[in-house]
C-alpha positions as CSV (number, residue, x, y, z in Angstrom):
1,M,-6.3,-9.4,-35.2
2,R,-4.2,-7.6,-37.9
3,P,-2.0,-4.7,-36.7
4,P,-1.6,-1.7,-38.9
5,Y,1.7,-2.8,-40.5
6,V,0.0,-6.0,-41.9
7,T,-1.8,-4.9,-45.1
8,D,-3.5,-6.8,-47.8
9,A,-1.0,-5.4,-50.3
10,L,2.1,-6.5,-48.1
11,L,0.6,-10.0,-47.5
12,D,-0.1,-10.5,-51.2
13,D,3.4,-9.4,-52.1
14,F,5.0,-11.7,-49.4
15,I,2.9,-14.7,-50.5
16,T,3.5,-14.1,-54.3
17,R,7.4,-13.9,-53.7
18,A,7.4,-16.9,-51.3
19,L,5.4,-19.1,-53.8
20,S,7.7,-17.9,-56.6
21,E,10.8,-19.1,-54.6
22,D,9.1,-22.4,-53.8
23,L,7.5,-23.2,-57.3
24,G,10.0,-21.9,-59.7
25,D,8.8,-23.1,-63.1
26,G,6.5,-25.5,-61.6
27,D,5.8,-28.0,-58.7
28,H,6.8,-31.0,-60.9
29,S,6.3,-33.6,-58.0
30,T,2.6,-32.6,-58.1
31,L,2.2,-31.9,-61.8
32,S,3.7,-35.4,-62.6
33,C,1.1,-37.4,-60.8
34,I,-2.0,-35.4,-59.9
35,P,-4.5,-34.5,-62.7
36,A,-5.3,-30.8,-62.9
37,S,-9.1,-31.6,-62.5
38,S,-8.6,-33.6,-59.3
39,E,-10.3,-32.1,-56.2
40,Q,-10.2,-33.6,-52.7
41,S,-10.1,-32.7,-49.0
42,A,-7.3,-32.1,-46.4
43,Y,-6.9,-30.9,-42.9
44,L,-4.4,-29.2,-40.7
45,L,-3.5,-31.3,-37.6
46,V,-1.7,-29.8,-34.5
47,K,0.8,-32.3,-33.2
48,E,1.8,-30.6,-30.0
49,A,0.1,-28.1,-27.7
50,G,0.6,-24.4,-28.1
51,V,-1.0,-21.1,-29.2
52,I,-2.1,-21.0,-32.8
53,A,-1.2,-18.2,-35.2
54,G,-1.3,-17.6,-38.9
55,M,-4.8,-18.8,-39.6
56,E,-5.7,-15.7,-41.7
57,L,-2.9,-16.7,-44.2
58,A,-4.6,-19.9,-45.3
59,P,-7.2,-18.3,-47.6
60,L,-4.5,-15.9,-49.0
61,V,-2.2,-18.8,-49.9
62,F,-4.6,-21.4,-51.2
63,R,-6.9,-19.1,-53.1
64,K,-4.1,-17.6,-55.0
65,L,-3.5,-21.1,-56.3
66,D,-7.2,-22.1,-56.4
67,P,-9.7,-19.1,-56.2
68,N,-12.5,-21.6,-55.5
69,M,-10.8,-23.4,-52.6
70,H,-13.3,-24.0,-49.7
71,I,-11.6,-23.3,-46.4
72,E,-13.3,-24.2,-43.1
73,M,-11.6,-22.6,-40.0
74,L,-11.9,-24.6,-36.8
75,A,-9.7,-22.5,-34.6
76,K,-8.8,-18.7,-34.2
77,D,-5.5,-17.0,-33.9
78,G,-4.4,-16.7,-30.2
79,Q,-6.3,-19.9,-29.3
80,Q,-4.7,-22.5,-27.1
81,V,-4.6,-25.8,-29.0
82,A,-3.8,-29.3,-28.0
83,K,-2.1,-32.3,-29.6
84,G,-4.5,-33.9,-32.0
85,D,-6.7,-30.9,-32.7
86,V,-7.9,-30.4,-36.2
87,I,-7.8,-26.6,-36.9
88,M,-8.6,-26.3,-40.5
89,R,-10.2,-28.3,-43.4
90,L,-9.7,-27.7,-47.1
91,Q,-11.7,-28.7,-50.2
92,G,-10.5,-28.0,-53.6
93,K,-7.9,-28.6,-56.3
94,V,-5.3,-31.2,-55.1
95,Q,-2.5,-29.5,-57.0
96,A,-3.3,-26.2,-55.2
97,I,-3.3,-28.0,-51.7
98,L,0.0,-29.7,-52.5
99,S,1.7,-26.5,-53.9
100,G,0.6,-24.2,-51.0
101,E,1.1,-26.7,-48.2
102,R,4.7,-26.0,-47.5
103,L,4.4,-22.2,-47.5
104,L,1.4,-22.2,-45.1
105,L,2.9,-24.6,-42.8
106,N,6.4,-22.8,-42.7
107,C,4.5,-19.5,-41.7
108,M,2.1,-21.1,-39.3
109,Q,4.5,-23.2,-37.5
110,R,6.9,-20.4,-36.9
111,M,4.2,-17.8,-36.0
112,S,2.7,-20.4,-33.7
113,G,6.0,-21.1,-32.0
114,I,6.5,-17.3,-31.4
115,A,3.0,-17.0,-30.2
116,T,3.3,-19.9,-27.8
117,K,6.7,-18.5,-26.4
118,T,5.2,-15.1,-25.9
119,A,2.1,-16.3,-24.1
120,Q,4.4,-18.5,-21.8
121,L,6.7,-15.6,-20.8
122,N,3.8,-13.2,-20.5
123,S,2.1,-15.5,-18.0
124,L,5.3,-15.4,-16.0
125,I,5.0,-11.6,-15.4
126,A,1.3,-11.4,-15.0
127,G,0.2,-8.8,-12.4
128,T,3.6,-7.0,-12.3
129,G,2.5,-4.2,-14.7
130,A,5.5,-4.8,-17.0
131,N,4.9,-5.2,-20.7
132,L,6.7,-7.9,-22.8
133,L,8.3,-6.5,-25.9
134,D,9.8,-8.0,-29.1
135,T,12.9,-6.6,-30.8
136,R,14.2,-6.2,-34.4
137,K,16.0,-9.6,-34.1
138,T,13.8,-11.0,-36.8
139,T,14.1,-13.1,-39.8
140,P,14.8,-11.0,-42.9
141,N,11.5,-10.5,-44.9
142,M,9.5,-12.4,-42.1
143,R,9.4,-9.5,-39.7
144,M,5.7,-8.6,-40.5
145,L,4.6,-12.2,-39.6
146,E,7.0,-12.6,-36.6
147,K,5.9,-9.3,-34.9
148,W,2.3,-10.1,-35.8
149,A,2.7,-13.4,-34.0
150,V,4.0,-11.6,-30.8
151,L,0.8,-9.6,-30.6
152,I,-1.3,-12.8,-31.2
153,G,0.6,-14.3,-28.2
154,G,-0.3,-11.3,-26.0
155,G,2.9,-9.5,-26.3
156,V,3.7,-5.8,-27.3
157,N,5.7,-4.7,-30.4
158,H,8.6,-2.5,-29.9
159,R,9.7,-0.3,-32.9
160,Y,9.0,-2.0,-36.2
161,G,12.2,-0.8,-38.0
162,L,14.9,1.9,-37.9
163,Y,12.5,4.6,-39.1
164,D,9.6,4.8,-36.4
165,M,11.5,5.4,-33.1
166,I,15.1,6.6,-32.2
167,M,17.1,4.0,-30.2
168,L,20.5,5.3,-29.1
169,K,22.3,2.1,-28.5
170,D,25.8,1.6,-27.0
171,N,27.6,1.8,-30.4
172,H,25.5,5.1,-31.3
173,I,26.6,6.5,-27.9
174,D,30.2,5.5,-28.2
175,F,30.7,6.7,-31.7
176,A,28.9,10.0,-30.8
177,G,31.1,10.6,-27.8
178,G,28.7,10.0,-25.0
179,I,25.0,9.9,-24.0
180,T,24.7,13.8,-23.7
181,Q,26.3,14.3,-27.1
182,A,24.2,11.7,-28.8
183,V,20.9,12.8,-27.4
184,R,21.5,16.5,-28.2
185,A,22.6,15.7,-31.7
186,T,19.5,13.6,-32.0
187,Q,17.2,16.3,-30.7
188,N,18.7,18.9,-33.2
189,Y,18.2,16.4,-36.0
190,L,14.6,15.7,-35.3
191,K,13.9,19.3,-35.1
192,S,15.7,20.1,-38.3
193,Q,13.9,17.2,-40.1
194,N,10.6,18.0,-38.5
195,L,10.2,14.6,-37.2
196,N,8.3,13.5,-34.2
197,L,9.9,10.4,-32.9
198,K,10.4,9.0,-29.4
199,I,13.9,8.7,-28.1
200,E,15.1,5.7,-26.3
201,V,18.6,5.5,-24.8
202,E,20.6,2.3,-23.8
203,T,22.3,2.4,-20.5
204,R,24.8,0.1,-19.1
205,N,25.2,1.3,-15.5
206,L,23.8,3.6,-12.9
207,Q,26.0,6.5,-14.0
208,E,24.8,6.3,-17.5
209,V,21.2,6.2,-16.2
210,K,21.9,9.4,-14.3
211,E,23.3,11.1,-17.4
212,A,20.3,10.0,-19.6
213,V,18.0,11.6,-16.9
214,A,20.0,14.7,-16.7
215,V,20.2,15.5,-20.4
216,G,16.4,15.6,-20.6
217,G,14.0,14.8,-23.4
218,V,14.6,11.0,-23.3
219,D,11.3,9.0,-23.5
220,R,12.5,5.7,-22.6
221,I,15.8,4.4,-20.8
222,M,16.9,0.9,-21.5
223,L,18.6,-0.8,-18.6
224,D,20.9,-3.2,-20.5
225,N,22.4,-6.3,-18.9
226,M,22.0,-5.0,-15.4
227,S,21.5,-7.1,-12.3
228,V,18.1,-7.1,-10.6
229,E,19.6,-4.9,-7.9
230,E,21.0,-2.4,-10.3
231,M,17.7,-2.3,-12.2
232,T,15.7,-1.6,-8.9
233,E,18.1,1.2,-8.0
234,A,17.8,2.7,-11.6
235,V,13.9,2.5,-11.6
236,K,13.8,4.3,-8.3
237,Y,16.2,6.9,-9.5
238,I,14.5,7.6,-12.8
239,D,11.1,7.8,-10.8
240,G,8.7,8.0,-13.8
241,R,10.7,10.9,-15.5
242,S,11.2,8.3,-18.4
243,E,9.8,4.9,-19.3
244,T,12.1,2.1,-18.4
245,E,12.9,-0.9,-20.5
246,A,14.9,-3.9,-19.2
247,S,17.0,-5.9,-21.8
248,G,19.6,-8.2,-22.2
249,G,19.7,-12.1,-21.7
250,I,16.3,-12.4,-20.1
251,T,15.2,-15.9,-19.6
252,E,12.1,-17.8,-18.1
253,S,13.8,-17.9,-14.6
254,S,14.8,-14.4,-14.5
255,I,11.9,-12.6,-16.1
256,R,9.7,-12.4,-13.0
257,P,12.4,-10.8,-10.8
258,V,13.1,-8.4,-13.6
259,A,9.5,-7.4,-13.9
260,E,9.3,-7.1,-10.1
261,T,11.8,-4.2,-10.2
262,G,9.1,-2.0,-11.6
263,V,10.3,-1.7,-15.1
264,D,7.6,-0.7,-17.8
265,F,8.9,-3.0,-20.4
266,I,11.0,-6.0,-20.8
267,S,12.4,-6.8,-24.3
268,V,13.3,-10.3,-25.3
269,G,14.9,-11.0,-28.6
270,A,14.5,-14.7,-28.1
271,L,10.8,-14.4,-28.9
272,T,11.7,-14.1,-32.5
273,H,15.2,-15.3,-33.0
274,S,15.4,-18.5,-30.9
275,I,11.9,-20.1,-30.9
276,K,10.9,-23.7,-31.6
277,S,8.4,-23.9,-34.3
278,L,5.1,-25.6,-33.3
279,D,4.5,-28.9,-35.0
280,I,1.7,-28.8,-37.5
281,S,0.9,-31.2,-40.4
282,L,-1.4,-31.1,-43.5
283,K,-3.0,-34.5,-44.1
284,A,-5.1,-35.8,-46.9
285,E,-8.7,-36.5,-45.8
């Protein structure tokens, strides 16, 4: 289930840096009382219901510490799990299990929390035709895992960074002197740089929506912090000439009415910036 931006090289680099941050010059708690030759078993226990994510990280984490670690996967990414489920068993060097435990749990708990929230919100808009999007409101250096978790939960990734799509937000527009000026300058820039990037424009009211349609060449129009009534009118006015995206403070109670306005996408920053991690523990067998 890996998206294109999750590569072996990037995962290895992430895990190497994360282990270095945690281990420093050694896991002295473990080194002080666990013989290097000691081998035993452990398991991962789910302590609350949710959607599991990050299973693929376990071999990469533990085999960097013990190349001979045996790992038995008892669940798959995207699977609904219940409290009390055992999702993985480990057999190998105890020092490796203890030293890699926190890194794996930190990643899996957060990824599973994101996947769980994504699946929950996605279920609320089922049948509307709207796609649930994440945003760039991610934890620094964790974006790869967090956006991956959104996909595992059934959501859709928005742009990955500042380089793979043009998004002209309110500050771009205000600094540039307006939507028309910002879009035309962007089109000239893309042409001069020989870049083929989609253009999205944020709008705050119906007047700005009309201006974004009129200037032309806008691939997606964001309807930011608008009421359901305003969004409905905006979608009707746009009439398929651009994709539409609803954004701004969308909650569990408001997401269904927003989806029913006919928007193509709904972006929710809370998918990655305000989630509760799923409770998972590693236990000695």
